[in-house]
BAFILO-458175 format. One record per residue (C-alpha): residue number from 0; x, y negated, z negated. Coordinates in steps of 0.25 Angstrom, whole numbers, plus 5000, padded with zeros to 4 digits. Layout:
BEGIN
[NUM [X Y Z]]
...
***
This chain:
BEGIN
[0 [5386 4609 4650]]
[1 [5372 4604 4654]]
[2 [5363 4600 4644]]
[3 [5348 4603 4651]]
[4 [5340 4601 4639]]
[5 [5342 4587 4631]]
[6 [5331 4578 4627]]
[7 [5335 4563 4626]]
[8 [5327 4562 4612]]
[9 [5336 4571 4606]]
[10 [5349 4569 4612]]
[11 [5354 4554 4609]]
[12 [5362 4552 4597]]
[13 [5356 4545 4584]]
[14 [5367 4533 4588]]
[15 [5362 4530 4602]]
[16 [5346 4530 4598]]
[17 [5350 4521 4586]]
[18 [5357 4512 4594]]
[19 [5345 4513 4604]]
[20 [5335 4510 4592]]
[21 [5342 4498 4585]]
[22 [5344 4492 4600]]
[23 [5330 4493 4602]]
[24 [5326 4488 4588]]
[25 [5317 4499 4585]]
[26 [5310 4500 4572]]
[27 [5313 4512 4566]]
[28 [5313 4520 4552]]
[29 [5328 4521 4554]]
[30 [5337 4510 4546]]
[31 [5351 4514 4551]]
[32 [5357 4523 4560]]
[33 [5361 4534 4549]]
[34 [5346 4536 4545]]
[35 [5343 4535 4561]]
[36 [5352 4547 4563]]
[37 [5349 4556 4553]]
[38 [5333 4555 4557]]
[39 [5340 4561 4571]]
[40 [5349 4571 4567]]
[41 [5338 4586 4566]]
[42 [5343 4595 4556]]
[43 [5337 4608 4557]]
[44 [5333 4607 4542]]
[45 [5324 4597 4545]]
[46 [5317 4599 4558]]
[47 [5304 4610 4554]]
[48 [5302 4613 4570]]
[49 [5303 4608 4585]]
[50 [5292 4598 4582]]
[51 [5297 4592 4571]]
[52 [5310 4592 4579]]
[53 [5303 4584 4591]]
[54 [5296 4575 4581]]
[55 [5306 4571 4572]]
[56 [5316 4566 4581]]
[57 [5312 4564 4596]]
[58 [5300 4554 4592]]
[59 [5310 4545 4588]]
[60 [5321 4547 4598]]
[61 [5311 4544 4611]]
[62 [5306 4532 4605]]
[63 [5322 4526 4603]]
[64 [5324 4530 4617]]
[65 [5311 4526 4623]]
[66 [5316 4512 4631]]
[67 [5325 4512 4642]]
[68 [5336 4507 4638]]
[69 [5336 4518 4626]]
[70 [5332 4531 4635]]
[71 [5345 4527 4644]]
[72 [5354 4524 4633]]
[73 [5347 4538 4627]]
[74 [5350 4547 4639]]
[75 [5363 4542 4643]]
[76 [5369 4544 4627]]
[77 [5364 4560 4630]]
[78 [5373 4561 4642]]
[79 [5383 4554 4635]]
[80 [5384 4563 4624]]
[81 [5381 4576 4628]]
[82 [5393 4575 4639]]
[83 [5403 4568 4629]]
[84 [5399 4579 4616]]
[85 [5396 4592 4625]]
[86 [5401 4588 4641]]
[87 [5388 4590 4645]]
[88 [5388 4588 4661]]
[89 [5373 4590 4664]]
[90 [5360 4584 4655]]
[91 [5346 4584 4656]]
[92 [5340 4576 4647]]
[93 [5326 4577 4646]]
[94 [5316 4566 4639]]
[95 [5302 4562 4639]]
[96 [5300 4549 4645]]
[97 [5285 4547 4639]]
[98 [5292 4547 4624]]
[99 [5301 4535 4627]]
[100 [5294 4524 4632]]
[101 [5291 4519 4620]]
[102 [5275 4518 4620]]
[103 [5274 4513 4635]]
[104 [5284 4502 4633]]
[105 [5293 4507 4644]]
[106 [5289 4516 4657]]
[107 [5292 4531 4657]]
[108 [5301 4527 4671]]
[109 [5309 4518 4663]]
[110 [5311 4528 4652]]
[111 [5314 4539 4663]]
[112 [5324 4528 4672]]
[113 [5332 4525 4660]]
[114 [5334 4538 4657]]
[115 [5337 4541 4670]]
[116 [5349 4528 4671]]
[117 [5355 4534 4656]]
[118 [5359 4548 4662]]
[119 [5363 4541 4676]]
[120 [5373 4532 4668]]
[121 [5377 4547 4659]]
[122 [5380 4553 4671]]
[123 [5386 4542 4677]]
[124 [5396 4541 4665]]
[125 [5398 4555 4659]]
[126 [5396 4564 4673]]
[127 [5385 4572 4666]]
[128 [5375 4577 4676]]
[129 [5360 4571 4671]]
[130 [5344 4573 4672]]
[131 [5333 4570 4667]]
[132 [5322 4581 4660]]
[133 [5308 4571 4659]]
[134 [5300 4579 4646]]
[135 [5286 4581 4645]]
[136 [5281 4581 4632]]
[137 [5271 4592 4626]]
[138 [5266 4581 4614]]
[139 [5262 4570 4627]]
[140 [5250 4570 4635]]
[141 [5248 4579 4648]]
[142 [5249 4565 4656]]
[143 [5259 4560 4649]]
[144 [5268 4573 4654]]
[145 [5261 4570 4667]]
[146 [5268 4555 4668]]
[147 [5282 4561 4664]]
[148 [5281 4571 4676]]
[149 [5279 4560 4684]]
[150 [5290 4551 4680]]
[151 [5298 4564 4682]]
[152 [5294 4565 4697]]
[153 [5297 4550 4699]]
[154 [5311 4552 4691]]
[155 [5317 4564 4697]]
[156 [5329 4568 4701]]
[157 [5333 4552 4703]]
[158 [5348 4556 4708]]
[159 [5359 4563 4703]]
[160 [5366 4549 4701]]
[161 [5379 4554 4695]]
[162 [5373 4565 4691]]
[163 [5361 4559 4684]]
[164 [5348 4567 4690]]
[165 [5337 4559 4685]]
[166 [5324 4567 4681]]
[167 [5327 4582 4683]]
[168 [5315 4589 4677]]
[169 [5304 4590 4667]]
[170 [5303 4596 4653]]
[171 [5293 4599 4643]]
[172 [5295 4596 4629]]
[173 [5289 4591 4615]]
[174 [5283 4600 4603]]
[175 [5280 4615 4604]]
[176 [5269 4616 4593]]
[177 [5256 4614 4601]]
[178 [5260 4625 4612]]
[179 [5256 4618 4624]]
[180 [5264 4629 4630]]
[181 [5254 4637 4627]]
[182 [5242 4629 4631]]
[183 [5238 4633 4645]]
[184 [5231 4617 4649]]
[185 [5243 4610 4646]]
[186 [5252 4619 4653]]
[187 [5245 4620 4665]]
[188 [5245 4603 4664]]
[189 [5262 4605 4662]]
[190 [5262 4614 4671]]
[191 [5258 4603 4683]]
[192 [5268 4593 4677]]
[193 [5278 4603 4678]]
[194 [5275 4609 4692]]
[195 [5275 4593 4698]]
[196 [5287 4590 4691]]
[197 [5293 4603 4699]]
[198 [5287 4600 4711]]
[199 [5294 4587 4709]]
[200 [5308 4593 4710]]
[201 [5309 4594 4696]]
[202 [5314 4605 4687]]
[203 [5307 4609 4673]]
[204 [5311 4611 4659]]
[205 [5300 4616 4647]]
[206 [5303 4614 4632]]
[207 [5296 4628 4627]]
[208 [5299 4639 4619]]
[209 [5306 4630 4610]]
[210 [5298 4634 4598]]
[211 [5287 4644 4595]]
[212 [5276 4634 4596]]
[213 [5277 4637 4611]]
[214 [5285 4651 4611]]
[215 [5288 4659 4621]]
[216 [5273 4660 4628]]
[217 [5274 4645 4629]]
[218 [5287 4647 4637]]
[219 [5280 4657 4645]]
[220 [5269 4649 4649]]
[221 [5279 4637 4653]]
[222 [5287 4647 4661]]
[223 [5275 4652 4669]]
[224 [5268 4640 4670]]
[225 [5279 4630 4671]]
[226 [5288 4637 4677]]
[227 [5300 4629 4671]]
[228 [5316 4628 4675]]
[229 [5320 4629 4660]]
[230 [5314 4630 4646]]
[231 [5318 4621 4636]]
[232 [5322 4631 4625]]
[233 [5314 4643 4625]]
[234 [5319 4647 4613]]
[235 [5306 4655 4607]]
[236 [5309 4664 4621]]
[237 [5317 4673 4610]]
[238 [5304 4675 4601]]
[239 [5297 4682 4615]]
[240 [5288 4695 4614]]
[241 [5285 4704 4623]]
[242 [5278 4701 4636]]
[243 [5281 4685 4635]]
[244 [5293 4688 4630]]
[245 [5295 4695 4643]]
[246 [5290 4689 4653]]
[247 [5297 4676 4647]]
[248 [5312 4681 4649]]
[249 [5308 4687 4663]]
[250 [5304 4672 4666]]
[251 [5314 4666 4661]]
[252 [5324 4674 4670]]
[253 [5317 4677 4682]]
[254 [5315 4660 4684]]
[255 [5327 4658 4678]]
[256 [5322 4648 4668]]
[257 [5333 4643 4658]]
[258 [5330 4641 4644]]
[259 [5336 4627 4637]]
[260 [5341 4633 4624]]
[261 [5343 4622 4615]]
[262 [5349 4628 4602]]
[263 [5352 4619 4590]]
[264 [5338 4611 4593]]
[265 [5331 4624 4591]]
[266 [5338 4627 4580]]
[267 [5335 4614 4574]]
[268 [5319 4614 4578]]
[269 [5319 4628 4571]]
[270 [5318 4636 4584]]
[271 [5329 4645 4580]]
[272 [5334 4647 4568]]
[273 [5350 4648 4571]]
[274 [5360 4648 4584]]
[275 [5361 4662 4584]]
[276 [5346 4662 4588]]
[277 [5349 4654 4600]]
[278 [5360 4664 4604]]
[279 [5353 4674 4604]]
[280 [5342 4669 4614]]
[281 [5354 4664 4623]]
[282 [5359 4681 4622]]
[283 [5346 4684 4624]]
[284 [5343 4674 4637]]
[285 [5356 4676 4644]]
[286 [5351 4693 4642]]
[287 [5338 4690 4649]]
[288 [5346 4681 4659]]
[289 [5336 4668 4656]]
[290 [5344 4656 4658]]
[291 [5348 4645 4646]]
[292 [5356 4635 4643]]
[293 [5359 4627 4630]]
[294 [5355 4611 4628]]
[295 [5356 4603 4615]]
[296 [5342 4599 4616]]
[297 [5343 4586 4607]]
[298 [5358 4586 4602]]
[299 [5359 4572 4594]]
[300 [5346 4577 4586]]
[301 [5353 4591 4583]]
[302 [5367 4585 4584]]
[303 [5371 4595 4596]]
[304 [5378 4595 4608]]
[305 [5379 4604 4621]]
[306 [5392 4609 4616]]
[307 [5387 4613 4603]]
[308 [5373 4619 4608]]
[309 [5384 4629 4616]]
[310 [5393 4629 4604]]
[311 [5383 4635 4594]]
[312 [5376 4645 4603]]
[313 [5389 4650 4608]]
[314 [5394 4652 4594]]
[315 [5382 4662 4591]]
[316 [5382 4669 4605]]
[317 [5396 4673 4600]]
[318 [5405 4683 4612]]
[319 [5393 4680 4620]]
[320 [5395 4665 4620]]
[321 [5402 4662 4632]]
[322 [5394 4670 4643]]
[323 [5380 4665 4636]]
[324 [5385 4650 4634]]
[325 [5390 4650 4649]]
[326 [5377 4654 4655]]
[327 [5370 4642 4646]]
[328 [5378 4635 4653]]
[329 [5376 4640 4668]]
[330 [5361 4639 4666]]
[331 [5362 4627 4663]]
[332 [5368 4623 4675]]
[333 [5360 4631 4684]]
[334 [5347 4626 4678]]
[335 [5350 4612 4676]]
[336 [5339 4602 4682]]
[337 [5350 4595 4686]]
[338 [5355 4592 4703]]
[339 [5369 4594 4705]]
***
């Protein structure tokens, strides 16, 4: 199986993060592992929204991972756990290097190299193909995002060393509440960033339509302006209507843009009411010949793994489960950014 949408900040076991925290002598409010672990467990009844989810957990995990040694260990553990728990054979790990520099103490190059080295070790030990997707941030300045683009180009496709591909793609992530995808000036600048990355050989994915703040109109703007290879989530397509819906379905199908579905995190962030909603969405995508793949997003914050994500959706799909889940596996392999 392939996991194409997984965040470094939400995919490292709390036990590993606790050891990093203690080894580096970091000062925090947590007095013991139990309280720390409990604080990094995302519970649906406590999370109010997508913004709440991102603010509540990621600031802590990103700060702990903000050193080359911590970034390397974290990256290794993501792959090791994904393989041991769900036999994942290919994984594209995304993260924002700007948020792991500890306020300028470390360089972005040092963080990227450290993650790359962690993935190379994991690929060697477990035979898992890996690649890095560098995430831009809606909550960062345009200048900071341009620096990430330049770094991605610098470190792109280091070479397939034991199955580790280096930097293979660019992502846009972060809070959707400002609805920046509906802003023409902002989208124009981001389009220029993505075009430069594409010209250098990098692939493009983009978080959009994960909540109603960007919604179907934001998805359409991204498709028309950015021309991404994949879209992170895109679950808001289910709420599209009229001409916007027709345009979205047509462009997703004709351009073969793969939607990266992450069922459990959408449930935790209150984007969908239940897994049945995700299953219905999968049926709609298949009916309209829109590619999709199932992923974990933040497996250790929400206590899941890729096998479990397939199982919860499959249970709701019933008799249709096998062909529709096989389609997900096929689409993931076809649309991955990793080289053979």
